[in-house]
C-alpha positions, 0 to 999 in steps of 0.5 A: 381354876384349870380343868384338864382336858382329854380327847374323848373321841380317841379314848372313851369307848362306847361302854363308858359313854353308855354308863355315863348316859345311864347315870344321867338318865337315872332318876336318883340323879335328878337332885344332883344337877351339878353332877349331871352337868359334870358328867355331860362335860366328860363327853366334851373332854373335860376332866371333872373326875375330882369334883365328880368323886366329891359328889359321889361320896353322897352315894357311898351308903345311899346307893353303892351301885351309883358310887361304884359306877362313878368311881369306875368311870372316873378311874378310867378317865383319869387314865386318859392322856391329856389332849383336846376333843375335836368338836 
């Protein structure tokens, strides 16, 4: 399976990075280790947005705030041009 990459350093701002870290630290997310791994992957420039949004459906009714934040982050990342993050 091919995963699109993007240049996180050139595109992702501090607000988005803080939002991602906030989600990772959220205690509700402890039961969603796969989702946490995909969120960490965004920092490395891997576009897991389609998979993230599949998992986000679980939060649509149980935690609308997390669902909305995941949707916001994924919408932003999908708009980034493809590229490679220098690590």
